[in-house]
Every structure is written in C-alpha cells, then in structure tokens.
N, C-alpha and C positions, 0 to 999 in steps of 0.2 A: 510548392513541394512540401509534403508532410514530414515532420520530424521522424527519424528512424526509431527513436526511443521516447517513451513517456512515462512519467511517474504521477500517480494520483496519491496525494497526501490527505488523509481523512482524520482530522483531529480538531477538537474544539479550541485548543490552545493556539492563539495567534503567534506566540513565541515559537512554538514547535514548527508551525507551518512556515514561518518566516525564515528560521534557521535552516530548515531542510530545503526550502526553495532556493535560498541563497547558495547553499553548498552544492546543490544538484543541477542548478540551471546553467546551461552553457549552450553554444550554438549546436543545433541538431537535436536538441532534447526539449520536450514540452513538459512543464511541471504544472499539474492541475491541483486545485485545492478545493476541499469541501469541509464543512463544519458538522454535517449531519449525514445520517444514513441515506435518506431519500435523495439528497443532492449528489452524494457519492455514487450511488447506484446509477443515477441518470448519466453522470459523467463517465462512469466505467463502461456502461453499455454503448455510449456514444463514441468514445475514443479508444476503447480496448487498450488500456495502458499496459506497458511492459511489466511494471511493478505497481502494486497497490500497498501503501503503508497505511495500516488501519489501526486506530486506537479502538480496541474492542470494548472500551468502556464509554463510548459516546452515547449509548442508550442502554442502560442496565436492563430495562424491562424487555428489550427485544433482542438479547444476545443470541438466542438460538435461531430466531428468524433472520437476524443479521448474518449469521454463519451460513445459513442455507442460501440466502440471497447472493452473498459474495462467492459462494462455491458453485453457483449455477454453471451449467454446461457452457453458456455463452462467455463466461469469464475464465474458463480453464486455462487459457493461454497466458493469463496474468500471474506472475509470481506474487506471493503475499508476504508481507512483514507485519506481524501482529504485535501491537504494543499493549501491555497490560500490567497490573500489579501482581497477579498470581496466575500460574499456569491454568488453574481451574477456570479462569475467565475465558480462556481460549479453547476450552474442551470441545465446544461445538464445532470447531474447525478441524477438518480432516487433513488440511494441507496448509502450509505456510510456516515461516520461521518466527518463533516467538522471541520477543525482546522484553525483558522484565523492566518495569518502572521501579525506581528511578533509573534512567539510563543516561549514558554519556553520548553526546551527539557524534563524536568522532567514530567510535565503533559502529554506531547505527548507520552513519553515512557510508562507511566502508562496506557494510553488509549490503546496503541498497546498490552501491556501485558494482559489487560482485554479481548481484542478480541481474543488473542491467548488462554487464559484460556477457554473462551467460546467455541472456535473451538475444543478444546481437549476433551470436555465433550461429552459423547454419546448422540445421539439424543433421545428425548423423544418418547416412543412408542405409 
C-alpha cells in the first residue's frame, strides 16, 4: 500500500534534510530527499509528492529553469515551500510559500504539516 502523503525535501544541507525527515516521518507518510535539481525532478515526477520543500539556492545558475521545471503541469498537484535568503531568489516561481533563510525548524515544520493536512482533505465539489 502506498503512503497517502509524501514530502520531497530538496536541499544540499545534510542537517536540514535530517531534521525535516525526522520531524515529518511517521507511518503513512513517505519522506524523499534530494541534494540537487536533477535528482529532485526525477523523484518528483516518479512519486508526485504532496509537498515539495525546495531550497531555491541549490543551483544559482539555473534558478529560472528550476522554477519552470518545478512548476510544470505534471507537478501542479504538489504544494511548494521555497527556502531562500531573499524573496528575489524565488521570483521565478509563480506558486509556493516562501520561507526566508535563516529559518527556525519549528515554524517550517508546522507550515509543511499544514500543507500536508490541506492536501489530505477531499477537494470541494
């Protein structure tokens, strides 16, 4: 049986991935991790996560391409949480909730949990 919810954490920081995985992992939820854009896109297209937590600074040279790739039609059902040092870094993204660096893990985890809760509710008819 596949988990009802999944989170994809895309961050080069081992600490960030470990803290978020530990806080978000529980029965019925899959937590996927990637350190780069190519791996993240492969996982996103394969598993269609409920929420994608994306450090938009993983590849400075490809930010606009990264934005287009993660906002493709095939990933529209995934909520996005964008992590970055300035709002201008996330400008290429037309959707997603921005969280400024440095951030505290508690509020970040609560934001992700809120998006997961919303994703698990049936769509209004």
